[in-house]
mmCIF file of the N, C-alpha and C atoms, coordinates in Angstrom:
data_MODEL
# 
_entry.id   MODEL 
# 
loop_
_atom_site.group_PDB 
_atom_site.id 
_atom_site.type_symbol 
_atom_site.label_atom_id 
_atom_site.label_alt_id 
_atom_site.label_comp_id 
_atom_site.label_asym_id 
_atom_site.label_entity_id 
_atom_site.label_seq_id 
_atom_site.pdbx_PDB_ins_code 
_atom_site.Cartn_x 
_atom_site.Cartn_y 
_atom_site.Cartn_z 
_atom_site.occupancy 
_atom_site.B_iso_or_equiv 
_atom_site.pdbx_formal_charge 
_atom_site.auth_seq_id 
_atom_site.auth_comp_id 
_atom_site.auth_asym_id 
_atom_site.auth_atom_id 
_atom_site.pdbx_PDB_model_num 
ATOM 1   N N  . MET A 1 1  ? 63.610 0.703   -38.814 1.00 0.00 ? 1  MET A N  1 
ATOM 2   C CA . MET A 1 1  ? 64.808 0.004   -38.360 1.00 0.00 ? 1  MET A CA 1 
ATOM 3   C C  . MET A 1 1  ? 65.131 -1.108  -39.349 1.00 0.00 ? 1  MET A C  1 
ATOM 4   N N  . ASN A 1 2  ? 66.381 -1.219  -39.726 1.00 0.00 ? 2  ASN A N  1 
ATOM 5   C CA . ASN A 1 2  ? 66.799 -2.311  -40.596 1.00 0.00 ? 2  ASN A CA 1 
ATOM 6   C C  . ASN A 1 2  ? 67.427 -3.408  -39.759 1.00 0.00 ? 2  ASN A C  1 
ATOM 7   N N  . TYR A 1 3  ? 67.087 -4.628  -40.100 1.00 0.00 ? 3  TYR A N  1 
ATOM 8   C CA . TYR A 1 3  ? 67.602 -5.795  -39.395 1.00 0.00 ? 3  TYR A CA 1 
ATOM 9   C C  . TYR A 1 3  ? 68.670 -6.466  -40.246 1.00 0.00 ? 3  TYR A C  1 
ATOM 10  N N  . GLU A 1 4  ? 69.672 -6.999  -39.589 1.00 0.00 ? 4  GLU A N  1 
ATOM 11  C CA . GLU A 1 4  ? 70.721 -7.739  -40.281 1.00 0.00 ? 4  GLU A CA 1 
ATOM 12  C C  . GLU A 1 4  ? 70.205 -9.143  -40.573 1.00 0.00 ? 4  GLU A C  1 
ATOM 13  N N  . MET A 1 5  ? 70.330 -9.551  -41.807 1.00 0.00 ? 5  MET A N  1 
ATOM 14  C CA . MET A 1 5  ? 69.860 -10.869 -42.224 1.00 0.00 ? 5  MET A CA 1 
ATOM 15  C C  . MET A 1 5  ? 71.059 -11.788 -42.427 1.00 0.00 ? 5  MET A C  1 
ATOM 16  N N  . LYS A 1 6  ? 70.998 -12.950 -41.828 1.00 0.00 ? 6  LYS A N  1 
ATOM 17  C CA . LYS A 1 6  ? 72.013 -13.984 -42.052 1.00 0.00 ? 6  LYS A CA 1 
ATOM 18  C C  . LYS A 1 6  ? 71.277 -15.201 -42.587 1.00 0.00 ? 6  LYS A C  1 
ATOM 19  N N  . ILE A 1 7  ? 71.642 -15.605 -43.790 1.00 0.00 ? 7  ILE A N  1 
ATOM 20  C CA . ILE A 1 7  ? 70.967 -16.715 -44.445 1.00 0.00 ? 7  ILE A CA 1 
ATOM 21  C C  . ILE A 1 7  ? 71.889 -17.924 -44.413 1.00 0.00 ? 7  ILE A C  1 
ATOM 22  N N  . THR A 1 8  ? 71.353 -19.049 -43.921 1.00 0.00 ? 8  THR A N  1 
ATOM 23  C CA . THR A 1 8  ? 72.170 -20.242 -43.773 1.00 0.00 ? 8  THR A CA 1 
ATOM 24  C C  . THR A 1 8  ? 72.538 -20.835 -45.133 1.00 0.00 ? 8  THR A C  1 
ATOM 25  N N  . GLU A 1 9  ? 73.576 -21.635 -45.123 1.00 0.00 ? 9  GLU A N  1 
ATOM 26  C CA . GLU A 1 9  ? 74.016 -22.305 -46.346 1.00 0.00 ? 9  GLU A CA 1 
ATOM 27  C C  . GLU A 1 9  ? 72.914 -23.221 -46.875 1.00 0.00 ? 9  GLU A C  1 
ATOM 28  N N  . ASN A 1 10 ? 72.233 -23.912 -45.954 1.00 0.00 ? 10 ASN A N  1 
ATOM 29  C CA . ASN A 1 10 ? 71.153 -24.813 -46.350 1.00 0.00 ? 10 ASN A CA 1 
ATOM 30  C C  . ASN A 1 10 ? 70.004 -24.027 -47.004 1.00 0.00 ? 10 ASN A C  1 
ATOM 31  N N  . ALA A 1 11 ? 69.668 -22.863 -46.436 1.00 0.00 ? 11 ALA A N  1 
ATOM 32  C CA . ALA A 1 11 ? 68.605 -22.037 -47.005 1.00 0.00 ? 11 ALA A CA 1 
ATOM 33  C C  . ALA A 1 11 ? 69.000 -21.555 -48.398 1.00 0.00 ? 11 ALA A C  1 
ATOM 34  N N  . THR A 1 12 ? 70.249 -21.185 -48.586 1.00 0.00 ? 12 THR A N  1 
ATOM 35  C CA . THR A 1 12 ? 70.726 -20.738 -49.894 1.00 0.00 ? 12 THR A CA 1 
ATOM 36  C C  . THR A 1 12 ? 70.608 -21.861 -50.922 1.00 0.00 ? 12 THR A C  1 
ATOM 37  N N  . LYS A 1 13 ? 70.947 -23.091 -50.507 1.00 0.00 ? 13 LYS A N  1 
ATOM 38  C CA . LYS A 1 13 ? 70.845 -24.249 -51.394 1.00 0.00 ? 13 LYS A CA 1 
ATOM 39  C C  . LYS A 1 13 ? 69.393 -24.489 -51.809 1.00 0.00 ? 13 LYS A C  1 
ATOM 40  N N  . GLU A 1 14 ? 68.491 -24.460 -50.831 1.00 0.00 ? 14 GLU A N  1 
ATOM 41  C CA . GLU A 1 14 ? 67.079 -24.683 -51.119 1.00 0.00 ? 14 GLU A CA 1 
ATOM 42  C C  . GLU A 1 14 ? 66.511 -23.580 -52.000 1.00 0.00 ? 14 GLU A C  1 
ATOM 43  N N  . TYR A 1 15 ? 66.909 -22.347 -51.732 1.00 0.00 ? 15 TYR A N  1 
ATOM 44  C CA . TYR A 1 15 ? 66.456 -21.205 -52.528 1.00 0.00 ? 15 TYR A CA 1 
ATOM 45  C C  . TYR A 1 15 ? 66.867 -21.350 -53.994 1.00 0.00 ? 15 TYR A C  1 
ATOM 46  N N  . SER A 1 16 ? 68.067 -21.867 -54.229 1.00 0.00 ? 16 SER A N  1 
ATOM 47  C CA . SER A 1 16 ? 68.559 -22.010 -55.604 1.00 0.00 ? 16 SER A CA 1 
ATOM 48  C C  . SER A 1 16 ? 67.737 -23.027 -56.399 1.00 0.00 ? 16 SER A C  1 
ATOM 49  N N  . LYS A 1 17 ? 67.011 -23.902 -55.733 1.00 0.00 ? 17 LYS A N  1 
ATOM 50  C CA . LYS A 1 17 ? 66.186 -24.918 -56.401 1.00 0.00 ? 17 LYS A CA 1 
ATOM 51  C C  . LYS A 1 17 ? 64.809 -24.398 -56.796 1.00 0.00 ? 17 LYS A C  1 
ATOM 52  N N  . ILE A 1 18 ? 64.419 -23.234 -56.287 1.00 0.00 ? 18 ILE A N  1 
ATOM 53  C CA . ILE A 1 18 ? 63.084 -22.695 -56.529 1.00 0.00 ? 18 ILE A CA 1 
ATOM 54  C C  . ILE A 1 18 ? 63.050 -21.984 -57.876 1.00 0.00 ? 18 ILE A C  1 
ATOM 55  N N  . ASN A 1 19 ? 61.949 -22.159 -58.578 1.00 0.00 ? 19 ASN A N  1 
ATOM 56  C CA . ASN A 1 19 ? 61.765 -21.506 -59.875 1.00 0.00 ? 19 ASN A CA 1 
ATOM 57  C C  . ASN A 1 19 ? 61.042 -20.178 -59.705 1.00 0.00 ? 19 ASN A C  1 
ATOM 58  N N  . ASN A 1 20 ? 61.221 -19.305 -60.696 1.00 0.00 ? 20 ASN A N  1 
ATOM 59  C CA . ASN A 1 20 ? 60.453 -18.056 -60.741 1.00 0.00 ? 20 ASN A CA 1 
ATOM 60  C C  . ASN A 1 20 ? 59.014 -18.404 -61.091 1.00 0.00 ? 20 ASN A C  1 
ATOM 61  N N  . PRO A 1 21 ? 58.034 -17.640 -60.688 1.00 0.00 ? 21 PRO A N  1 
ATOM 62  C CA . PRO A 1 21 ? 58.096 -16.328 -60.059 1.00 0.00 ? 21 PRO A CA 1 
ATOM 63  C C  . PRO A 1 21 ? 58.268 -16.381 -58.546 1.00 0.00 ? 21 PRO A C  1 
ATOM 64  N N  . TYR A 1 22 ? 58.205 -17.581 -57.959 1.00 0.00 ? 22 TYR A N  1 
ATOM 65  C CA . TYR A 1 22 ? 58.314 -17.688 -56.494 1.00 0.00 ? 22 TYR A CA 1 
ATOM 66  C C  . TYR A 1 22 ? 59.655 -17.176 -55.979 1.00 0.00 ? 22 TYR A C  1 
ATOM 67  N N  . LYS A 1 23 ? 60.723 -17.457 -56.694 1.00 0.00 ? 23 LYS A N  1 
ATOM 68  C CA . LYS A 1 23 ? 62.055 -17.054 -56.250 1.00 0.00 ? 23 LYS A CA 1 
ATOM 69  C C  . LYS A 1 23 ? 62.135 -15.531 -56.099 1.00 0.00 ? 23 LYS A C  1 
ATOM 70  N N  . ASP A 1 24 ? 61.608 -14.800 -57.073 1.00 0.00 ? 24 ASP A N  1 
ATOM 71  C CA . ASP A 1 24 ? 61.616 -13.335 -57.003 1.00 0.00 ? 24 ASP A CA 1 
ATOM 72  C C  . ASP A 1 24 ? 60.749 -12.835 -55.853 1.00 0.00 ? 24 ASP A C  1 
ATOM 73  N N  . LYS A 1 25 ? 59.603 -13.473 -55.655 1.00 0.00 ? 25 LYS A N  1 
ATOM 74  C CA . LYS A 1 25 ? 58.683 -13.065 -54.585 1.00 0.00 ? 25 LYS A CA 1 
ATOM 75  C C  . LYS A 1 25 ? 59.316 -13.320 -53.214 1.00 0.00 ? 25 LYS A C  1 
ATOM 76  N N  . ILE A 1 26 ? 59.992 -14.440 -53.056 1.00 0.00 ? 26 ILE A N  1 
ATOM 77  C CA . ILE A 1 26 ? 60.653 -14.757 -51.782 1.00 0.00 ? 26 ILE A CA 1 
ATOM 78  C C  . ILE A 1 26 ? 61.743 -13.730 -51.497 1.00 0.00 ? 26 ILE A C  1 
ATOM 79  N N  . LYS A 1 27 ? 62.546 -13.400 -52.500 1.00 0.00 ? 27 LYS A N  1 
ATOM 80  C CA . LYS A 1 27 ? 63.594 -12.393 -52.301 1.00 0.00 ? 27 LYS A CA 1 
ATOM 81  C C  . LYS A 1 27 ? 62.982 -11.047 -51.922 1.00 0.00 ? 27 LYS A C  1 
ATOM 82  N N  . GLU A 1 28 ? 61.920 -10.681 -52.596 1.00 0.00 ? 28 GLU A N  1 
ATOM 83  C CA . GLU A 1 28 ? 61.231 -9.412  -52.304 1.00 0.00 ? 28 GLU A CA 1 
ATOM 84  C C  . GLU A 1 28 ? 60.732 -9.383  -50.852 1.00 0.00 ? 28 GLU A C  1 
ATOM 85  N N  . LYS A 1 29 ? 60.151 -10.471 -50.384 1.00 0.00 ? 29 LYS A N  1 
ATOM 86  C CA . LYS A 1 29 ? 59.610 -10.530 -49.025 1.00 0.00 ? 29 LYS A CA 1 
ATOM 87  C C  . LYS A 1 29 ? 60.727 -10.566 -47.976 1.00 0.00 ? 29 LYS A C  1 
ATOM 88  N N  . ILE A 1 30 ? 61.835 -11.224 -48.269 1.00 0.00 ? 30 ILE A N  1 
ATOM 89  C CA . ILE A 1 30 ? 62.960 -11.230 -47.331 1.00 0.00 ? 30 ILE A CA 1 
ATOM 90  C C  . ILE A 1 30 ? 63.554 -9.825  -47.224 1.00 0.00 ? 30 ILE A C  1 
ATOM 91  N N  . ASP A 1 31 ? 63.644 -9.132  -48.343 1.00 0.00 ? 31 ASP A N  1 
ATOM 92  C CA . ASP A 1 31 ? 64.110 -7.738  -48.317 1.00 0.00 ? 31 ASP A CA 1 
ATOM 93  C C  . ASP A 1 31 ? 63.164 -6.877  -47.481 1.00 0.00 ? 31 ASP A C  1 
ATOM 94  N N  . GLU A 1 32 ? 61.864 -7.093  -47.647 1.00 0.00 ? 32 GLU A N  1 
ATOM 95  C CA . GLU A 1 32 ? 60.869 -6.353  -46.865 1.00 0.00 ? 32 GLU A CA 1 
ATOM 96  C C  . GLU A 1 32 ? 60.992 -6.701  -45.380 1.00 0.00 ? 32 GLU A C  1 
ATOM 97  N N  . LEU A 1 33 ? 61.224 -7.966  -45.086 1.00 0.00 ? 33 LEU A N  1 
ATOM 98  C CA . LEU A 1 33 ? 61.386 -8.419  -43.698 1.00 0.00 ? 33 LEU A CA 1 
ATOM 99  C C  . LEU A 1 33 ? 62.567 -7.735  -43.034 1.00 0.00 ? 33 LEU A C  1 
ATOM 100 N N  . SER A 1 34 ? 63.632 -7.506  -43.770 1.00 0.00 ? 34 SER A N  1 
ATOM 101 C CA . SER A 1 34 ? 64.817 -6.867  -43.185 1.00 0.00 ? 34 SER A CA 1 
ATOM 102 C C  . SER A 1 34 ? 64.530 -5.429  -42.765 1.00 0.00 ? 34 SER A C  1 
ATOM 103 N N  . GLY A 1 35 ? 63.522 -4.819  -43.350 1.00 0.00 ? 35 GLY A N  1 
ATOM 104 C CA . GLY A 1 35 ? 63.168 -3.454  -42.989 1.00 0.00 ? 35 GLY A CA 1 
ATOM 105 C C  . GLY A 1 35 ? 62.054 -3.350  -41.965 1.00 0.00 ? 35 GLY A C  1 
ATOM 106 N N  . LYS A 1 36 ? 61.098 -4.278  -42.027 1.00 0.00 ? 36 LYS A N  1 
ATOM 107 C CA . LYS A 1 36 ? 59.917 -4.184  -41.170 1.00 0.00 ? 36 LYS A CA 1 
ATOM 108 C C  . LYS A 1 36 ? 59.931 -5.128  -39.973 1.00 0.00 ? 36 LYS A C  1 
ATOM 109 N N  . GLY A 1 37 ? 60.689 -6.184  -40.026 1.00 0.00 ? 37 GLY A N  1 
ATOM 110 C CA . GLY A 1 37 ? 60.696 -7.154  -38.938 1.00 0.00 ? 37 GLY A CA 1 
ATOM 111 C C  . GLY A 1 37 ? 59.322 -7.775  -38.750 1.00 0.00 ? 37 GLY A C  1 
ATOM 112 N N  . LEU A 1 38 ? 58.904 -7.927  -37.518 1.00 0.00 ? 38 LEU A N  1 
ATOM 113 C CA . LEU A 1 38 ? 57.658 -8.614  -37.203 1.00 0.00 ? 38 LEU A CA 1 
ATOM 114 C C  . LEU A 1 38 ? 56.411 -7.806  -37.526 1.00 0.00 ? 38 LEU A C  1 
ATOM 115 N N  . GLU A 1 39 ? 56.566 -6.607  -38.034 1.00 0.00 ? 39 GLU A N  1 
ATOM 116 C CA . GLU A 1 39 ? 55.415 -5.778  -38.390 1.00 0.00 ? 39 GLU A CA 1 
ATOM 117 C C  . GLU A 1 39 ? 54.769 -6.206  -39.711 1.00 0.00 ? 39 GLU A C  1 
ATOM 118 N N  . MET A 1 40 ? 55.379 -7.147  -40.411 1.00 0.00 ? 40 MET A N  1 
ATOM 119 C CA . MET A 1 40 ? 54.839 -7.616  -41.689 1.00 0.00 ? 40 MET A CA 1 
ATOM 120 C C  . MET A 1 40 ? 53.628 -8.507  -41.471 1.00 0.00 ? 40 MET A C  1 
ATOM 121 N N  . ASN A 1 41 ? 52.810 -8.615  -42.521 1.00 0.00 ? 41 ASN A N  1 
ATOM 122 C CA . ASN A 1 41 ? 51.701 -9.571  -42.521 1.00 0.00 ? 41 ASN A CA 1 
ATOM 123 C C  . ASN A 1 41 ? 52.259 -10.972 -42.755 1.00 0.00 ? 41 ASN A C  1 
ATOM 124 N N  . ASN A 1 42 ? 51.467 -11.963 -42.446 1.00 0.00 ? 42 ASN A N  1 
ATOM 125 C CA . ASN A 1 42 ? 51.799 -13.370 -42.701 1.00 0.00 ? 42 ASN A CA 1 
ATOM 126 C C  . ASN A 1 42 ? 52.961 -13.897 -41.860 1.00 0.00 ? 42 ASN A C  1 
ATOM 127 N N  . ILE A 1 43 ? 53.227 -13.268 -40.716 1.00 0.00 ? 43 ILE A N  1 
ATOM 128 C CA . ILE A 1 43 ? 54.258 -13.782 -39.811 1.00 0.00 ? 43 ILE A CA 1 
ATOM 129 C C  . ILE A 1 43 ? 53.553 -14.414 -38.624 1.00 0.00 ? 43 ILE A C  1 
ATOM 130 N N  . LYS A 1 44 ? 54.039 -15.573 -38.242 1.00 0.00 ? 44 LYS A N  1 
ATOM 131 C CA . LYS A 1 44 ? 53.451 -16.295 -37.119 1.00 0.00 ? 44 LYS A CA 1 
ATOM 132 C C  . LYS A 1 44 ? 54.578 -16.804 -36.227 1.00 0.00 ? 44 LYS A C  1 
ATOM 133 N N  . ALA A 1 45 ? 54.422 -16.622 -34.924 1.00 0.00 ? 45 ALA A N  1 
ATOM 134 C CA . ALA A 1 45 ? 55.371 -17.197 -33.969 1.00 0.00 ? 45 ALA A CA 1 
ATOM 135 C C  . ALA A 1 45 ? 55.115 -18.695 -33.891 1.00 0.00 ? 45 ALA A C  1 
ATOM 136 N N  . LEU A 1 46 ? 56.164 -19.479 -33.956 1.00 0.00 ? 46 LEU A N  1 
ATOM 137 C CA . LEU A 1 46 ? 56.016 -20.925 -33.871 1.00 0.00 ? 46 LEU A CA 1 
ATOM 138 C C  . LEU A 1 46 ? 56.022 -21.362 -32.409 1.00 0.00 ? 46 LEU A C  1 
ATOM 139 N N  . THR A 1 47 ? 55.518 -22.553 -32.170 1.00 0.00 ? 47 THR A N  1 
ATOM 140 C CA . THR A 1 47 ? 55.395 -23.065 -30.802 1.00 0.00 ? 47 THR A CA 1 
ATOM 141 C C  . THR A 1 47 ? 56.063 -24.431 -30.686 1.00 0.00 ? 47 THR A C  1 
ATOM 142 N N  . GLY A 1 48 ? 56.001 -24.978 -29.492 1.00 0.00 ? 48 GLY A N  1 
ATOM 143 C CA . GLY A 1 48 ? 56.552 -26.310 -29.253 1.00 0.00 ? 48 GLY A CA 1 
ATOM 144 C C  . GLY A 1 48 ? 58.055 -26.339 -29.415 1.00 0.00 ? 48 GLY A C  1 
ATOM 145 N N  . ASP A 1 49 ? 58.540 -27.345 -30.140 1.00 0.00 ? 49 ASP A N  1 
ATOM 146 C CA . ASP A 1 49 ? 59.979 -27.492 -30.367 1.00 0.00 ? 49 ASP A CA 1 
ATOM 147 C C  . ASP A 1 49 ? 60.574 -26.316 -31.135 1.00 0.00 ? 49 ASP A C  1 
ATOM 148 N N  . PHE A 1 50 ? 59.721 -25.540 -31.799 1.00 0.00 ? 50 PHE A N  1 
ATOM 149 C CA . PHE A 1 50 ? 60.190 -24.430 -32.630 1.00 0.00 ? 50 PHE A CA 1 
ATOM 150 C C  . PHE A 1 50 ? 59.956 -23.073 -31.965 1.00 0.00 ? 50 PHE A C  1 
ATOM 151 N N  . LYS A 1 51 ? 59.666 -23.093 -30.668 1.00 0.00 ? 51 LYS A N  1 
ATOM 152 C CA . LYS A 1 51 ? 59.444 -21.838 -29.949 1.00 0.00 ? 51 LYS A CA 1 
ATOM 153 C C  . LYS A 1 51 ? 60.681 -20.940 -30.087 1.00 0.00 ? 51 LYS A C  1 
ATOM 154 N N  . GLY A 1 52 ? 60.447 -19.652 -30.324 1.00 0.00 ? 52 GLY A N  1 
ATOM 155 C CA . GLY A 1 52 ? 61.544 -18.718 -30.541 1.00 0.00 ? 52 GLY A CA 1 
ATOM 156 C C  . GLY A 1 52 ? 61.812 -18.452 -32.011 1.00 0.00 ? 52 GLY A C  1 
ATOM 157 N N  . LEU A 1 53 ? 61.171 -19.258 -32.873 1.00 0.00 ? 53 LEU A N  1 
ATOM 158 C CA . LEU A 1 53 ? 61.287 -19.065 -34.316 1.00 0.00 ? 53 LEU A CA 1 
ATOM 159 C C  . LEU A 1 53 ? 59.984 -18.497 -34.858 1.00 0.00 ? 53 LEU A C  1 
ATOM 160 N N  . TYR A 1 54 ? 60.068 -17.910 -36.031 1.00 0.00 ? 54 TYR A N  1 
ATOM 161 C CA . TYR A 1 54 ? 58.900 -17.347 -36.699 1.00 0.00 ? 54 TYR A CA 1 
ATOM 162 C C  . TYR A 1 54 ? 58.841 -17.898 -38.105 1.00 0.00 ? 54 TYR A C  1 
ATOM 163 N N  . ARG A 1 55 ? 57.651 -17.825 -38.702 1.00 0.00 ? 55 ARG A N  1 
ATOM 164 C CA . ARG A 1 55 ? 57.540 -18.207 -40.100 1.00 0.00 ? 55 ARG A CA 1 
ATOM 165 C C  . ARG A 1 55 ? 56.842 -17.101 -40.865 1.00 0.00 ? 55 ARG A C  1 
ATOM 166 N N  . LEU A 1 56 ? 57.339 -16.874 -42.064 1.00 0.00 ? 56 LEU A N  1 
ATOM 167 C CA . LEU A 1 56 ? 56.760 -15.927 -43.001 1.00 0.00 ? 56 LEU A CA 1 
ATOM 168 C C  . LEU A 1 56 ? 56.222 -16.744 -44.158 1.00 0.00 ? 56 LEU A C  1 
ATOM 169 N N  . ARG A 1 57 ? 54.921 -16.633 -44.400 1.00 0.00 ? 57 ARG A N  1 
ATOM 170 C CA . ARG A 1 57 ? 54.292 -17.401 -45.474 1.00 0.00 ? 57 ARG A CA 1 
ATOM 171 C C  . ARG A 1 57 ? 54.349 -16.595 -46.772 1.00 0.00 ? 57 ARG A C  1 
ATOM 172 N N  . ILE A 1 58 ? 54.838 -17.250 -47.820 1.00 0.00 ? 58 ILE A N  1 
ATOM 173 C CA . ILE A 1 58 ? 54.927 -16.641 -49.149 1.00 0.00 ? 58 ILE A CA 1 
ATOM 174 C C  . ILE A 1 58 ? 54.372 -17.665 -50.138 1.00 0.00 ? 58 ILE A C  1 
ATOM 175 N N  . GLY A 1 59 ? 53.101 -17.569 -50.433 1.00 0.00 ? 59 GLY A N  1 
ATOM 176 C CA . GLY A 1 59 ? 52.464 -18.547 -51.316 1.00 0.00 ? 59 GLY A CA 1 
ATOM 177 C C  . GLY A 1 59 ? 52.558 -19.935 -50.719 1.00 0.00 ? 59 GLY A C  1 
ATOM 178 N N  . ASP A 1 60 ? 53.112 -20.869 -51.481 1.00 0.00 ? 60 ASP A N  1 
ATOM 179 C CA . ASP A 1 60 ? 53.268 -22.253 -51.012 1.00 0.00 ? 60 ASP A CA 1 
ATOM 180 C C  . ASP A 1 60 ? 54.529 -22.457 -50.183 1.00 0.00 ? 60 ASP A C  1 
ATOM 181 N N  . TYR A 1 61 ? 55.313 -21.412 -50.009 1.00 0.00 ? 61 TYR A N  1 
ATOM 182 C CA . TYR A 1 61 ? 56.591 -21.512 -49.308 1.00 0.00 ? 61 TYR A CA 1 
ATOM 183 C C  . TYR A 1 61 ? 56.514 -20.860 -47.935 1.00 0.00 ? 61 TYR A C  1 
ATOM 184 N N  . ARG A 1 62 ? 57.398 -21.323 -47.046 1.00 0.00 ? 62 ARG A N  1 
ATOM 185 C CA . ARG A 1 62 ? 57.516 -20.750 -45.708 1.00 0.00 ? 62 ARG A CA 1 
ATOM 186 C C  . ARG A 1 62 ? 58.978 -20.426 -45.463 1.00 0.00 ? 62 ARG A C  1 
ATOM 187 N N  . VAL A 1 63 ? 59.226 -19.211 -44.959 1.00 0.00 ? 63 VAL A N  1 
ATOM 188 C CA . VAL A 1 63 ? 60.572 -18.814 -44.560 1.00 0.00 ? 63 VAL A CA 1 
ATOM 189 C C  . VAL A 1 63 ? 60.582 -18.879 -43.042 1.00 0.00 ? 63 VAL A C  1 
ATOM 190 N N  . ILE A 1 64 ? 61.428 -19.720 -42.487 1.00 0.00 ? 64 ILE A N  1 
ATOM 191 C CA . ILE A 1 64 ? 61.545 -19.875 -41.039 1.00 0.00 ? 64 ILE A CA 1 
ATOM 192 C C  . ILE A 1 64 ? 62.745 -19.036 -40.601 1.00 0.00 ? 64 ILE A C  1 
ATOM 193 N N  . PHE A 1 65 ? 62.537 -18.227 -39.557 1.00 0.00 ? 65 PHE A N  1 
ATOM 194 C CA . PHE A 1 65 ? 63.618 -17.344 -39.123 1.00 0.00 ? 65 PHE A CA 1 
ATOM 195 C C  . PHE A 1 65 ? 63.530 -17.085 -37.631 1.00 0.00 ? 65 PHE A C  1 
ATOM 196 N N  . GLU A 1 66 ? 64.631 -16.598 -37.095 1.00 0.00 ? 66 GLU A N  1 
ATOM 197 C CA . GLU A 1 66 ? 64.644 -16.128 -35.716 1.00 0.00 ? 66 GLU A CA 1 
ATOM 198 C C  . GLU A 1 66 ? 65.023 -14.659 -35.736 1.00 0.00 ? 66 GLU A C  1 
ATOM 199 N N  . CYS A 1 67 ? 64.562 -13.945 -34.746 1.00 0.00 ? 67 CYS A N  1 
ATOM 200 C CA . CYS A 1 67 ? 64.817 -12.523 -34.687 1.00 0.00 ? 67 CYS A CA 1 
ATOM 201 C C  . CYS A 1 67 ? 65.274 -12.185 -33.275 1.00 0.00 ? 67 CYS A C  1 
ATOM 202 N N  . HIS A 1 68 ? 66.537 -11.822 -33.139 1.00 0.00 ? 68 HIS A N  1 
ATOM 203 C CA . HIS A 1 68 ? 67.109 -11.557 -31.822 1.00 0.00 ? 68 HIS A CA 1 
ATOM 204 C C  . HIS A 1 68 ? 66.712 -10.202 -31.278 1.00 0.00 ? 68 HIS A C  1 
ATOM 205 N N  . GLN A 1 69 ? 66.353 -9.267  -32.142 1.00 0.00 ? 69 GLN A N  1 
ATOM 206 C CA . GLN A 1 69 ? 66.036 -7.920  -31.684 1.00 0.00 ? 69 GLN A CA 1 
ATOM 207 C C  . GLN A 1 69 ? 64.581 -7.554  -31.920 1.00 0.00 ? 69 GLN A C  1 
ATOM 208 N N  . CYS A 1 70 ? 63.754 -8.496  -32.346 1.00 0.00 ? 70 CYS A N  1 
ATOM 209 C CA . CYS A 1 70 ? 62.345 -8.211  -32.601 1.00 0.00 ? 70 CYS A CA 1 
ATOM 210 C C  . CYS A 1 70 ? 61.546 -8.394  -31.322 1.00 0.00 ? 70 CYS A C  1 
ATOM 211 N N  . HIS A 1 71 ? 60.508 -7.625  -31.219 1.00 0.00 ? 71 HIS A N  1 
ATOM 212 C CA . HIS A 1 71 ? 59.603 -7.750  -30.083 1.00 0.00 ? 71 HIS A CA 1 
ATOM 213 C C  . HIS A 1 71 ? 58.207 -7.968  -30.618 1.00 0.00 ? 71 HIS A C  1 
ATOM 214 N N  . PRO A 1 72 ? 57.583 -9.136  -30.286 1.00 0.00 ? 72 PRO A N  1 
ATOM 215 C CA . PRO A 1 72 ? 56.243 -9.438  -30.820 1.00 0.00 ? 72 PRO A CA 1 
ATOM 216 C C  . PRO A 1 72 ? 55.198 -8.458  -30.330 1.00 0.00 ? 72 PRO A C  1 
# 
């Protein structure tokens, strides 16, 4: 199943500040996320004030996202 990805303006701005090779790796993992959803490794459901959000760890970076059609 492919998931629709919507990337915020703020995320796009922050992404543009990242240098390679991390930038390429982040794009690769986001592309993978759009196909696999929560079945990927390194995904964690957040808690507390961030309940309902997930994080994908990519080296020193974290991609925070929500998934309306994913089931943990």
